All heavy atoms as a GROMACS GRO file, in nm:
protein
  565
    1MET      N    1   0.034   0.364  -0.341
    1MET     CA    2  -0.108   0.370  -0.366
    1MET      C    3  -0.149   0.235  -0.423
    1MET      O    4  -0.087   0.185  -0.514
    1MET     CB    5  -0.138   0.482  -0.466
    1MET     CG    6  -0.285   0.499  -0.489
    1MET     SD    7  -0.336   0.618  -0.613
    1MET     CE    8  -0.237   0.759  -0.586
    2GLY      N    9  -0.254   0.177  -0.368
    2GLY     CA   10  -0.300   0.048  -0.419
    2GLY      C   11  -0.423   0.062  -0.505
    2GLY      O   12  -0.468   0.173  -0.538
    3TYR      N   13  -0.477  -0.052  -0.542
    3TYR     CA   14  -0.597  -0.053  -0.627
    3TYR      C   15  -0.712   0.017  -0.557
    3TYR      O   16  -0.786   0.092  -0.620
    3TYR     CB   17  -0.637  -0.194  -0.661
    3TYR     CG   18  -0.545  -0.262  -0.761
    3TYR    CD1   19  -0.468  -0.372  -0.720
    3TYR    CD2   20  -0.533  -0.219  -0.889
    3TYR    CE1   21  -0.384  -0.437  -0.808
    3TYR    CE2   22  -0.450  -0.282  -0.979
    3TYR     CZ   23  -0.374  -0.389  -0.938
    3TYR     OH   24  -0.291  -0.451  -1.028
    4GLY      N   25  -0.728  -0.008  -0.430
    4GLY     CA   26  -0.839   0.051  -0.355
    4GLY      C   27  -0.841   0.201  -0.354
    4GLY      O   28  -0.943   0.266  -0.376
    5VAL      N   29  -0.725   0.260  -0.326
    5VAL     CA   30  -0.714   0.406  -0.322
    5VAL      C   31  -0.738   0.463  -0.463
    5VAL      O   32  -0.805   0.565  -0.480
    5VAL     CB   33  -0.575   0.449  -0.269
    5VAL    CG1   34  -0.557   0.600  -0.277
    5VAL    CG2   35  -0.557   0.400  -0.127
    6GLY      N   36  -0.684   0.399  -0.565
    6GLY     CA   37  -0.703   0.445  -0.701
    6GLY      C   38  -0.849   0.442  -0.742
    6GLY      O   39  -0.900   0.538  -0.802
    7ILE      N   40  -0.917   0.334  -0.710
    7ILE     CA   41  -1.060   0.322  -0.743
    7ILE      C   42  -1.141   0.426  -0.666
    7ILE      O   43  -1.234   0.487  -0.718
    7ILE     CB   44  -1.109   0.178  -0.716
    7ILE    CG1   45  -1.045   0.085  -0.820
    7ILE    CG2   46  -1.261   0.170  -0.721
    7ILE    CD1   47  -1.068  -0.062  -0.792
    8PHE      N   48  -1.106   0.446  -0.540
    8PHE     CA   49  -1.174   0.547  -0.456
    8PHE      C   50  -1.159   0.684  -0.516
    8PHE      O   51  -1.259   0.760  -0.531
    8PHE     CB   52  -1.119   0.542  -0.313
    8PHE     CG   53  -1.179   0.648  -0.223
    8PHE    CD1   54  -1.306   0.633  -0.172
    8PHE    CD2   55  -1.105   0.760  -0.189
    8PHE    CE1   56  -1.361   0.730  -0.090
    8PHE    CE2   57  -1.160   0.857  -0.110
    8PHE     CZ   58  -1.288   0.842  -0.058
    9LEU      N   59  -1.036   0.724  -0.553
    9LEU     CA   60  -1.014   0.855  -0.612
    9LEU      C   61  -1.084   0.871  -0.745
    9LEU      O   62  -1.142   0.976  -0.775
    9LEU     CB   63  -0.862   0.882  -0.628
    9LEU     CG   64  -0.784   0.907  -0.502
    9LEU    CD1   65  -0.637   0.918  -0.534
    9LEU    CD2   66  -0.834   1.031  -0.431
   10LEU      N   67  -1.083   0.765  -0.824
   10LEU     CA   68  -1.156   0.767  -0.951
   10LEU      C   69  -1.304   0.788  -0.930
   10LEU      O   70  -1.367   0.871  -0.996
   10LEU     CB   71  -1.130   0.638  -1.028
   10LEU     CG   72  -1.198   0.622  -1.162
   10LEU    CD1   73  -1.152   0.729  -1.261
   10LEU    CD2   74  -1.170   0.480  -1.218
   11ALA      N   75  -1.364   0.715  -0.837
   11ALA     CA   76  -1.507   0.726  -0.812
   11ALA      C   77  -1.543   0.866  -0.759
   11ALA      O   78  -1.638   0.929  -0.809
   11ALA     CB   79  -1.550   0.619  -0.711
   12ILE      N   80  -1.468   0.917  -0.663
   12ILE     CA   81  -1.499   1.048  -0.608
   12ILE      C   82  -1.480   1.156  -0.715
   12ILE      O   83  -1.561   1.249  -0.727
   12ILE     CB   84  -1.408   1.079  -0.486
   12ILE    CG1   85  -1.440   0.984  -0.368
   12ILE    CG2   86  -1.419   1.224  -0.441
   12ILE    CD1   87  -1.582   0.994  -0.318
   13GLY      N   88  -1.374   1.142  -0.795
   13GLY     CA   89  -1.350   1.236  -0.904
   13GLY      C   90  -1.461   1.240  -1.005
   13GLY      O   91  -1.507   1.348  -1.046
   14LEU      N   92  -1.508   1.122  -1.044
   14LEU     CA   93  -1.617   1.118  -1.142
   14LEU      C   94  -1.747   1.170  -1.086
   14LEU      O   95  -1.826   1.236  -1.157
   14LEU     CB   96  -1.634   0.976  -1.196
   14LEU     CG   97  -1.519   0.929  -1.290
   14LEU    CD1   98  -1.541   0.785  -1.328
   14LEU    CD2   99  -1.506   1.018  -1.410
   15ILE      N  100  -1.771   1.146  -0.958
   15ILE     CA  101  -1.892   1.199  -0.896
   15ILE      C  102  -1.886   1.353  -0.896
   15ILE      O  103  -1.983   1.422  -0.931
   15ILE     CB  104  -1.909   1.146  -0.752
   15ILE    CG1  105  -1.949   0.998  -0.760
   15ILE    CG2  106  -2.012   1.226  -0.675
   15ILE    CD1  107  -1.945   0.926  -0.626
   16LEU      N  108  -1.770   1.407  -0.857
   16LEU     CA  109  -1.757   1.554  -0.856
   16LEU      C  110  -1.766   1.614  -0.996
   16LEU      O  111  -1.827   1.719  -1.016
   16LEU     CB  112  -1.624   1.595  -0.791
   16LEU     CG  113  -1.615   1.591  -0.641
   16LEU    CD1  114  -1.473   1.620  -0.594
   16LEU    CD2  115  -1.713   1.684  -0.576
   17ALA      N  116  -1.705   1.547  -1.092
   17ALA     CA  117  -1.698   1.601  -1.228
   17ALA      C  118  -1.832   1.592  -1.299
   17ALA      O  119  -1.868   1.681  -1.376
   17ALA     CB  120  -1.592   1.528  -1.309
   18LEU      N  121  -1.907   1.484  -1.278
   18LEU     CA  122  -2.024   1.459  -1.359
   18LEU      C  123  -2.158   1.475  -1.286
   18LEU      O  124  -2.259   1.496  -1.352
   18LEU     CB  125  -2.014   1.316  -1.418
   18LEU     CG  126  -1.889   1.291  -1.505
   18LEU    CD1  127  -1.884   1.146  -1.543
   18LEU    CD2  128  -1.886   1.383  -1.624
   19ALA      N  129  -2.160   1.459  -1.157
   19ALA     CA  130  -2.288   1.452  -1.087
   19ALA      C  131  -2.318   1.568  -0.994
   19ALA      O  132  -2.434   1.593  -0.964
   19ALA     CB  133  -2.299   1.321  -1.009
   20VAL      N  134  -2.219   1.636  -0.946
   20VAL     CA  135  -2.240   1.742  -0.849
   20VAL      C  136  -2.272   1.872  -0.920
   20VAL      O  137  -2.198   1.918  -1.009
   20VAL     CB  138  -2.117   1.759  -0.758
   20VAL    CG1  139  -2.133   1.881  -0.665
   20VAL    CG2  140  -2.096   1.635  -0.675
   21GLN      N  141  -2.381   1.936  -0.884
   21GLN     CA  142  -2.426   2.060  -0.945
   21GLN      C  143  -2.403   2.181  -0.855
   21GLN      O  144  -2.427   2.295  -0.896
   21GLN     CB  145  -2.573   2.052  -0.985
   21GLN     CG  146  -2.605   1.942  -1.084
   21GLN     CD  147  -2.536   1.968  -1.216
   21GLN    OE1  148  -2.527   2.078  -1.264
   21GLN    NE2  149  -2.493   1.860  -1.280
   22ASP      N  150  -2.361   2.158  -0.730
   22ASP     CA  151  -2.342   2.267  -0.634
   22ASP      C  152  -2.222   2.352  -0.676
   22ASP      O  153  -2.135   2.312  -0.751
   22ASP     CB  154  -2.318   2.214  -0.493
   22ASP     CG  155  -2.443   2.150  -0.433
   22ASP    OD1  156  -2.552   2.182  -0.483
   22ASP    OD2  157  -2.430   2.072  -0.340
   23ARG      N  158  -2.220   2.472  -0.619
   23ARG     CA  159  -2.107   2.563  -0.646
   23ARG      C  160  -2.042   2.600  -0.512
   23ARG      O  161  -2.110   2.623  -0.413
   23ARG     CB  162  -2.157   2.689  -0.715
   23ARG     CG  163  -2.206   2.666  -0.853
   23ARG     CD  164  -2.233   2.797  -0.924
   23ARG     NE  165  -2.274   2.773  -1.059
   23ARG     CZ  166  -2.191   2.764  -1.162
   23ARG    NH1  167  -2.064   2.775  -1.144
   23ARG    NH2  168  -2.237   2.744  -1.284
   24VAL      N  169  -1.911   2.604  -0.515
   24VAL     CA  170  -1.833   2.652  -0.400
   24VAL      C  171  -1.753   2.770  -0.450
   24VAL      O  172  -1.682   2.758  -0.553
   24VAL     CB  173  -1.740   2.542  -0.346
   24VAL    CG1  174  -1.654   2.597  -0.231
   24VAL    CG2  175  -1.820   2.420  -0.300
   25GLU      N  176  -1.764   2.881  -0.383
   25GLU     CA  177  -1.697   3.002  -0.429
   25GLU      C  178  -1.545   2.984  -0.428
   25GLU      O  179  -1.490   2.944  -0.327
   25GLU     CB  180  -1.735   3.122  -0.342
   25GLU     CG  181  -1.687   3.254  -0.398
   25GLU     CD  182  -1.739   3.372  -0.316
   25GLU    OE1  183  -1.848   3.360  -0.259
   25GLU    OE2  184  -1.669   3.472  -0.315
   26GLY      N  185  -1.483   3.008  -0.540
   26GLY     CA  186  -1.338   2.998  -0.548
   26GLY      C  187  -1.288   2.858  -0.584
   26GLY      O  188  -1.168   2.840  -0.598
   27VAL      N  189  -1.377   2.761  -0.596
   27VAL     CA  190  -1.337   2.623  -0.626
   27VAL      C  191  -1.420   2.572  -0.741
   27VAL      O  192  -1.543   2.576  -0.737
   27VAL     CB  193  -1.356   2.531  -0.504
   27VAL    CG1  194  -1.318   2.388  -0.540
   27VAL    CG2  195  -1.275   2.580  -0.386
   28GLU      N  196  -1.354   2.529  -0.846
   28GLU     CA  197  -1.425   2.470  -0.961
   28GLU      C  198  -1.433   2.318  -0.937
   28GLU      O  199  -1.336   2.245  -0.956
   28GLU     CB  200  -1.346   2.500  -1.089
   28GLU     CG  201  -1.410   2.448  -1.216
   28GLU     CD  202  -1.540   2.518  -1.246
   28GLU    OE1  203  -1.549   2.640  -1.225
   28GLU    OE2  204  -1.635   2.450  -1.291
   29LEU      N  205  -1.548   2.273  -0.889
   29LEU     CA  206  -1.563   2.132  -0.850
   29LEU      C  207  -1.548   2.037  -0.968
   29LEU      O  208  -1.497   1.925  -0.950
   29LEU     CB  209  -1.699   2.111  -0.782
   29LEU     CG  210  -1.715   2.173  -0.645
   29LEU    CD1  211  -1.858   2.149  -0.590
   29LEU    CD2  212  -1.612   2.119  -0.548
   30THR      N  213  -1.589   2.081  -1.086
   30THR     CA  214  -1.573   1.993  -1.202
   30THR      C  215  -1.425   1.967  -1.230
   30THR      O  216  -1.386   1.852  -1.256
   30THR     CB  217  -1.641   2.056  -1.325
   30THR    OG1  218  -1.778   2.082  -1.294
   30THR    CG2  219  -1.632   1.964  -1.445
   31LEU      N  220  -1.344   2.072  -1.225
   31LEU     CA  221  -1.201   2.054  -1.250
   31LEU      C  222  -1.136   1.969  -1.141
   31LEU      O  223  -1.054   1.882  -1.172
   31LEU     CB  224  -1.132   2.192  -1.257
   31LEU     CG  225  -0.982   2.189  -1.280
   31LEU    CD1  226  -0.950   2.121  -1.413
   31LEU    CD2  227  -0.927   2.329  -1.276
   32VAL      N  228  -1.171   1.994  -1.018
   32VAL     CA  229  -1.118   1.912  -0.906
   32VAL      C  230  -1.155   1.767  -0.929
   32VAL      O  231  -1.074   1.674  -0.907
   32VAL     CB  232  -1.170   1.963  -0.770
   32VAL    CG1  233  -1.134   1.867  -0.658
   32VAL    CG2  234  -1.116   2.101  -0.742
   33GLY      N  235  -1.280   1.743  -0.972
   33GLY     CA  236  -1.323   1.604  -0.999
   33GLY      C  237  -1.241   1.538  -1.107
   33GLY      O  238  -1.202   1.424  -1.093
   34TRP      N  239  -1.217   1.610  -1.218
   34TRP     CA  240  -1.138   1.551  -1.326
   34TRP      C  241  -0.994   1.527  -1.283
   34TRP      O  242  -0.934   1.425  -1.321
   34TRP     CB  243  -1.143   1.638  -1.450
   34TRP     CG  244  -1.272   1.632  -1.523
   34TRP    CD1  245  -1.360   1.730  -1.548
   34TRP    CD2  246  -1.330   1.513  -1.582
   34TRP    NE1  247  -1.468   1.684  -1.618
   34TRP    CE2  248  -1.452   1.551  -1.641
   34TRP    CE3  249  -1.290   1.379  -1.591
   34TRP    CZ2  250  -1.536   1.462  -1.706
   34TRP    CZ3  251  -1.375   1.290  -1.656
   34TRP    CH2  252  -1.497   1.330  -1.712
   35ILE      N  253  -0.939   1.614  -1.201
   35ILE     CA  254  -0.804   1.592  -1.149
   35ILE      C  255  -0.798   1.467  -1.062
   35ILE      O  256  -0.710   1.384  -1.075
   35ILE     CB  257  -0.755   1.716  -1.074
   35ILE    CG1  258  -0.730   1.830  -1.174
   35ILE    CG2  259  -0.627   1.686  -0.997
   35ILE    CD1  260  -0.703   1.965  -1.108
   36LEU      N  261  -0.896   1.453  -0.972
   36LEU     CA  262  -0.899   1.335  -0.887
   36LEU      C  263  -0.919   1.206  -0.967
   36LEU      O  264  -0.856   1.104  -0.940
   36LEU     CB  265  -1.010   1.347  -0.782
   36LEU     CG  266  -0.986   1.446  -0.669
   36LEU    CD1  267  -1.111   1.456  -0.582
   36LEU    CD2  268  -0.868   1.403  -0.585
   37ALA      N  269  -1.004   1.212  -1.068
   37ALA     CA  270  -1.024   1.095  -1.154
   37ALA      C  271  -0.894   1.060  -1.229
   37ALA      O  272  -0.856   0.944  -1.239
   37ALA     CB  273  -1.135   1.123  -1.255
   38GLY      N  274  -0.823   1.157  -1.276
   38GLY     CA  275  -0.695   1.133  -1.343
   38GLY      C  276  -0.592   1.072  -1.251
   38GLY      O  277  -0.517   0.980  -1.288
   39VAL      N  278  -0.582   1.125  -1.129
   39VAL     CA  279  -0.489   1.071  -1.031
   39VAL      C  280  -0.528   0.927  -0.995
   39VAL      O  281  -0.440   0.839  -0.980
   39VAL     CB  282  -0.485   1.159  -0.904
   39VAL    CG1  283  -0.409   1.092  -0.794
   39VAL    CG2  284  -0.425   1.293  -0.938
   40GLY      N  285  -0.658   0.901  -0.988
   40GLY     CA  286  -0.702   0.762  -0.960
   40GLY      C  287  -0.664   0.665  -1.070
   40GLY      O  288  -0.613   0.557  -1.044
   41VAL      N  289  -0.683   0.705  -1.196
   41VAL     CA  290  -0.646   0.621  -1.309
   41VAL      C  291  -0.496   0.600  -1.311
   41VAL      O  292  -0.446   0.488  -1.330
   41VAL     CB  293  -0.695   0.683  -1.442
   41VAL    CG1  294  -0.632   0.614  -1.563
   41VAL    CG2  295  -0.845   0.674  -1.449
   42LEU      N  296  -0.420   0.706  -1.288
   42LEU     CA  297  -0.274   0.695  -1.283
   42LEU      C  298  -0.229   0.601  -1.173
   42LEU      O  299  -0.139   0.518  -1.193
   42LEU     CB  300  -0.213   0.834  -1.267
   42LEU     CG  301  -0.058   0.840  -1.268
   42LEU    CD1  302  -0.008   0.798  -1.404
   42LEU    CD2  303  -0.013   0.980  -1.235
   43GLY      N  304  -0.294   0.610  -1.057
   43GLY     CA  305  -0.258   0.521  -0.945
   43GLY      C  306  -0.288   0.378  -0.976
   43GLY      O  307  -0.209   0.286  -0.942
   44ILE      N  308  -0.400   0.351  -1.043
   44ILE     CA  309  -0.435   0.213  -1.080
   44ILE      C  310  -0.332   0.160  -1.182
   44ILE      O  311  -0.284   0.047  -1.168
   44ILE     CB  312  -0.577   0.207  -1.138
   44ILE    CG1  313  -0.679   0.236  -1.029
   44ILE    CG2  314  -0.603   0.071  -1.202
   44ILE    CD1  315  -0.820   0.260  -1.080
   45LEU      N  316  -0.296   0.241  -1.279
   45LEU     CA  317  -0.198   0.196  -1.380
   45LEU      C  318  -0.060   0.173  -1.320
   45LEU      O  319   0.008   0.075  -1.355
   45LEU     CB  320  -0.190   0.298  -1.494
   45LEU     CG  321  -0.316   0.311  -1.582
   45LEU    CD1  322  -0.297   0.422  -1.685
   45LEU    CD2  323  -0.345   0.177  -1.649
   46LEU      N  324  -0.018   0.260  -1.230
   46LEU     CA  325   0.114   0.242  -1.166
   46LEU      C  326   0.115   0.120  -1.076
   46LEU      O  327   0.215   0.046  -1.069
   46LEU     CB  328   0.153   0.366  -1.086
   46LEU     CG  329   0.188   0.487  -1.169
   46LEU    CD1  330   0.215   0.610  -1.080
   46LEU    CD2  331   0.310   0.461  -1.256
   47THR      N  332   0.005   0.094  -1.007
   47THR     CA  333  -0.005  -0.026  -0.923
   47THR      C  334  -0.002  -0.152  -1.012
   47THR      O  335   0.067  -0.249  -0.978
   47THR     CB  336  -0.133  -0.024  -0.838
   47THR    OG1  337  -0.131   0.092  -0.757
   47THR    CG2  338  -0.143  -0.147  -0.752
   48LEU      N  339  -0.071  -0.147  -1.123
   48LEU     CA  340  -0.073  -0.259  -1.216
   48LEU      C  341   0.069  -0.287  -1.271
   48LEU      O  342   0.112  -0.401  -1.273
   48LEU     CB  343  -0.170  -0.232  -1.330
   48LEU     CG  344  -0.184  -0.340  -1.436
   48LEU    CD1  345  -0.251  -0.464  -1.376
   48LEU    CD2  346  -0.268  -0.289  -1.550
   49ALA      N  347   0.139  -0.181  -1.311
   49ALA     CA  348   0.273  -0.198  -1.363
   49ALA      C  349   0.369  -0.248  -1.253
   49ALA      O  350   0.452  -0.336  -1.281
   49ALA     CB  351   0.324  -0.068  -1.420
   50SER      N  352   0.356  -0.197  -1.137
   50SER     CA  353   0.442  -0.238  -1.026
   50SER      C  354   0.418  -0.384  -0.990
   50SER      O  355   0.512  -0.459  -0.964
   50SER     CB  356   0.417  -0.148  -0.905
   50SER     OG  357   0.462  -0.205  -0.789
   51THR      N  358   0.293  -0.425  -0.989
   51THR     CA  359   0.261  -0.563  -0.957
   51THR      C  360   0.309  -0.658  -1.066
   51THR      O  361   0.365  -0.765  -1.033
   51THR     CB  362   0.107  -0.579  -0.940
   51THR    OG1  363   0.063  -0.489  -0.839
   51THR    CG2  364   0.068  -0.720  -0.900
   52ALA      N  365   0.295  -0.619  -1.189
   52ALA     CA  366   0.343  -0.704  -1.300
   52ALA      C  367   0.494  -0.718  -1.293
   52ALA      O  368   0.547  -0.828  -1.319
   52ALA     CB  369   0.300  -0.646  -1.433
   53ARG      N  370   0.567  -0.612  -1.261
   53ARG     CA  371   0.714  -0.617  -1.254
   53ARG      C  372   0.759  -0.703  -1.138
   53ARG      O  373   0.852  -0.780  -1.152
   53ARG     CB  374   0.769  -0.478  -1.240
   53ARG     CG  375   0.920  -0.477  -1.250
   53ARG     CD  376   0.976  -0.337  -1.258
   53ARG     NE  377   0.882  -0.231  -1.228
   53ARG     CZ  378   0.904  -0.134  -1.144
   53ARG    NH1  379   1.016  -0.124  -1.083
   53ARG    NH2  380   0.811  -0.041  -1.125
   54SER      N  381   0.691  -0.692  -1.023
   54SER     CA  382   0.733  -0.771  -0.908
   54SER      C  383   0.702  -0.919  -0.927
   54SER      O  384   0.769  -1.004  -0.866
   54SER     CB  385   0.665  -0.720  -0.781
   54SER     OG  386   0.528  -0.745  -0.783
   55ARG      N  387   0.606  -0.953  -1.008
   55ARG     CA  388   0.576  -1.094  -1.035
   55ARG      C  389   0.679  -1.157  -1.128
   55ARG      O  390   0.685  -1.279  -1.136
   55ARG     CB  391   0.437  -1.109  -1.095
   55ARG     CG  392   0.328  -1.083  -0.997
   55ARG     CD  393   0.195  -1.111  -1.060
   55ARG     NE  394   0.088  -1.083  -0.963
   55ARG     CZ  395  -0.038  -1.079  -0.994
   55ARG    NH1  396  -0.079  -1.101  -1.117
   55ARG    NH2  397  -0.129  -1.054  -0.903
   56SER      N  398   0.756  -1.077  -1.196
   56SER     CA  399   0.854  -1.134  -1.291
   56SER      C  400   0.986  -1.164  -1.227
   56SER      O  401   1.075  -1.216  -1.290
   56SER     CB  402   0.873  -1.039  -1.410
   56SER     OG  403   0.938  -0.922  -1.365
   57SER      N  404   1.004  -1.132  -1.098
   57SER     CA  405   1.128  -1.163  -1.031
   57SER      C  406   1.098  -1.231  -0.899
   57SER      O  407   0.996  -1.209  -0.838
   57SER     CB  408   1.212  -1.036  -1.009
   57SER     OG  409   1.145  -0.950  -0.920
   58ARG      N  410   1.193  -1.312  -0.856
   58ARG     CA  411   1.177  -1.388  -0.731
   58ARG      C  412   1.305  -1.375  -0.650
   58ARG      O  413   1.416  -1.380  -0.702
   58ARG     CB  414   1.155  -1.536  -0.757
   58ARG     CG  415   1.038  -1.565  -0.849
   58ARG     CD  416   0.922  -1.617  -0.767
   58ARG     NE  417   0.817  -1.664  -0.854
   58ARG     CZ  418   0.709  -1.594  -0.883
   58ARG    NH1  419   0.694  -1.477  -0.837
   58ARG    NH2  420   0.617  -1.642  -0.962
   59THR      N  421   1.291  -1.359  -0.520
   59THR     CA  422   1.405  -1.360  -0.428
   59THR      C  423   1.382  -1.475  -0.332
   59THR      O  424   1.277  -1.481  -0.266
   59THR     CB  425   1.419  -1.228  -0.352
   59THR    OG1  426   1.434  -1.121  -0.447
   59THR    CG2  427   1.540  -1.231  -0.261
   60TYR      N  428   1.479  -1.565  -0.325
   60TYR     CA  429   1.465  -1.684  -0.242
   60TYR      C  430   1.528  -1.660  -0.105
   60TYR      O  431   1.602  -1.566  -0.084
   60TYR     CB  432   1.526  -1.803  -0.311
   60TYR     CG  433   1.452  -1.839  -0.439
   60TYR    CD1  434   1.499  -1.798  -0.564
   60TYR    CD2  435   1.334  -1.909  -0.435
   60TYR    CE1  436   1.431  -1.830  -0.679
   60TYR    CE2  437   1.263  -1.940  -0.549
   60TYR     CZ  438   1.314  -1.898  -0.672
   60TYR     OH  439   1.243  -1.928  -0.786
   61ALA      N  440   1.499  -1.752  -0.011
   61ALA     CA  441   1.547  -1.741   0.127
   61ALA      C  442   1.700  -1.737   0.137
   61ALA      O  443   1.754  -1.674   0.227
   61ALA     CB  444   1.491  -1.852   0.212
   62ASP      N  445   1.770  -1.803   0.045
   62ASP     CA  446   1.916  -1.802   0.051
   62ASP      C  447   1.977  -1.674  -0.008
   62ASP      O  448   2.099  -1.662  -0.015
   62ASP     CB  449   1.974  -1.926  -0.018
   62ASP     CG  450   1.942  -1.929  -0.168
   62ASP    OD1  451   1.868  -1.842  -0.216
   62ASP    OD2  452   1.990  -2.021  -0.234
   63GLY      N  453   1.893  -1.580  -0.051
   63GLY     CA  454   1.942  -1.451  -0.100
   63GLY      C  455   1.956  -1.441  -0.249
   63GLY      O  456   1.991  -1.338  -0.303
   64THR      N  457   1.939  -1.555  -0.319
   64THR     CA  458   1.950  -1.549  -0.465
   64THR      C  459   1.829  -1.478  -0.524
   64THR      O  460   1.719  -1.487  -0.477
   64THR     CB  461   1.964  -1.689  -0.525
   64THR    OG1  462   1.848  -1.767  -0.488
   64THR    CG2  463   2.088  -1.759  -0.480
   65HIS      N  464   1.857  -1.406  -0.631
   65HIS     CA  465   1.752  -1.328  -0.699
   65HIS      C  466   1.746  -1.376  -0.842
   65HIS      O  467   1.844  -1.376  -0.914
   65HIS     CB  468   1.785  -1.178  -0.694
   65HIS     CG  469   1.681  -1.094  -0.757
   65HIS    ND1  470   1.564  -1.062  -0.694
   65HIS    CD2  471   1.676  -1.035  -0.880
   65HIS    CE1  472   1.492  -0.985  -0.773
   65HIS    NE2  473   1.558  -0.967  -0.888
   66VAL      N  474   1.628  -1.418  -0.884
   66VAL     CA  475   1.610  -1.471  -1.020
   66VAL      C  476   1.511  -1.380  -1.093
   66VAL      O  477   1.401  -1.356  -1.047
   66VAL     CB  478   1.557  -1.615  -1.017
   66VAL    CG1  479   1.532  -1.668  -1.157
   66VAL    CG2  480   1.653  -1.705  -0.942
   67GLU      N  481   1.553  -1.334  -1.209
   67GLU     CA  482   1.468  -1.250  -1.295
   67GLU      C  483   1.410  -1.342  -1.403
   67GLU      O  484   1.483  -1.400  -1.483
   67GLU     CB  485   1.549  -1.140  -1.360
   67GLU     CG  486   1.471  -1.036  -1.432
   67GLU     CD  487   1.407  -0.936  -1.337
   67GLU    OE1  488   1.457  -0.915  -1.228
   67GLU    OE2  489   1.305  -0.876  -1.377
   68GLU      N  490   1.278  -1.359  -1.403
   68GLU     CA  491   1.213  -1.446  -1.501
   68GLU      C  492   1.172  -1.363  -1.621
   68GLU      O  493   1.099  -1.265  -1.607
   68GLU     CB  494   1.091  -1.514  -1.441
   68GLU     CG  495   1.124  -1.605  -1.324
   68GLU     CD  496   1.000  -1.658  -1.259
   68GLU    OE1  497   0.890  -1.640  -1.311
   68GLU    OE2  498   1.013  -1.720  -1.149
   69ARG      N  499   1.217  -1.401  -1.737
   69ARG     CA  500   1.179  -1.331  -1.859
   69ARG      C  501   1.104  -1.428  -1.947
   69ARG      O  502   1.150  -1.537  -1.974
   69ARG     CB  503   1.302  -1.279  -1.931
   69ARG     CG  504   1.375  -1.176  -1.848
   69ARG     CD  505   1.484  -1.112  -1.931
   69ARG     NE  506   1.564  -1.025  -1.848
   69ARG     CZ  507   1.546  -0.896  -1.835
   69ARG    NH1  508   1.449  -0.838  -1.903
   69ARG    NH2  509   1.621  -0.824  -1.758
   70HIS      N  510   0.988  -1.386  -1.988
   70HIS     CA  511   0.904  -1.470  -2.074
   70HIS      C  512   0.928  -1.432  -2.219
   70HIS      O  513   0.914  -1.318  -2.258
   70HIS     CB  514   0.756  -1.452  -2.037
   70HIS     CG  515   0.727  -1.490  -1.896
   70HIS    ND1  516   0.721  -1.621  -1.856
   70HIS    CD2  517   0.705  -1.413  -1.785
   70HIS    CE1  518   0.694  -1.625  -1.727
   70HIS    NE2  519   0.687  -1.500  -1.683
   71GLN      N  520   0.964  -1.532  -2.297
   71GLN     CA  521   0.991  -1.509  -2.439
   71GLN      C  522   0.857  -1.509  -2.513
   71GLN      O  523   0.773  -1.592  -2.494
   71GLN     CB  524   1.078  -1.623  -2.494
   71GLN     CG  525   1.216  -1.627  -2.434
   71GLN     CD  526   1.304  -1.517  -2.485
   71GLN    OE1  527   1.274  -1.456  -2.587
   71GLN    NE2  528   1.412  -1.488  -2.417
   72VAL      N  529   0.844  -1.415  -2.603
   72VAL     CA  530   0.727  -1.407  -2.689
   72VAL      C  531   0.762  -1.479  -2.815
   72VAL      O  532   0.861  -1.447  -2.882
   72VAL     CB  533   0.689  -1.259  -2.718
   72VAL    CG1  534   0.571  -1.255  -2.812
   72VAL    CG2  535   0.660  -1.188  -2.589
   73PRO      N  536   0.683  -1.584  -2.854
   73PRO     CA  537   0.716  -1.654  -2.976
   73PRO      C  538   0.699  -1.564  -3.098
   73PRO      O  539   0.612  -1.479  -3.103
   73PRO     CB  540   0.614  -1.770  -2.980
   73PRO     CG  541   0.509  -1.729  -2.887
   73PRO     CD  542   0.565  -1.633  -2.790
   74PRO      N  543   0.785  -1.584  -3.199
   74PRO     CA  544   0.773  -1.500  -3.320
   74PRO      C  545   0.644  -1.531  -3.395
   74PRO      O  546   0.593  -1.641  -3.393
   74PRO     CB  547   0.896  -1.540  -3.405
   74PRO     CG  548   0.936  -1.673  -3.351
   74PRO     CD  549   0.893  -1.680  -3.208
   75ARG      N  550   0.594  -1.428  -3.465
   75ARG     CA  551   0.473  -1.446  -3.540
   75ARG      C  552   0.504  -1.522  -3.668
   75ARG      O  553   0.608  -1.506  -3.728
   75ARG     CB  554   0.410  -1.311  -3.578
   75ARG     CG  555   0.354  -1.241  -3.461
   75ARG     CD  556   0.281  -1.118  -3.504
   75ARG     NE  557   0.215  -1.058  -3.390
   75ARG     CZ  558   0.136  -0.956  -3.398
   75ARG    NH1  559   0.110  -0.902  -3.515
   75ARG    NH2  560   0.077  -0.909  -3.290
   76ALA      N  561   0.409  -1.605  -3.709
   76ALA     CA  562   0.428  -1.684  -3.831
   76ALA      C  563   0.398  -1.604  -3.955
   76ALA      O  564   0.333  -1.504  -3.958
   76ALA     CB  565   0.339  -1.808  -3.827
   0.00000   0.00000   0.00000
């Protein structure tokens, strides 16, 4: 799931949860909306974490794999 799908699910979920006043028998649209919004947020966070992790390592054409670790300087 990428950023686009996460944002789409978040938007649709919030619209269903907060703006739709219609009723469908047997379906609680507000709950469905909050579930979709939660899945959208989770998707965005997982994509962000995955992207950050993949940026910290490099694989070169000769097959070598380098893991870059950034040191955090100690607080004064």
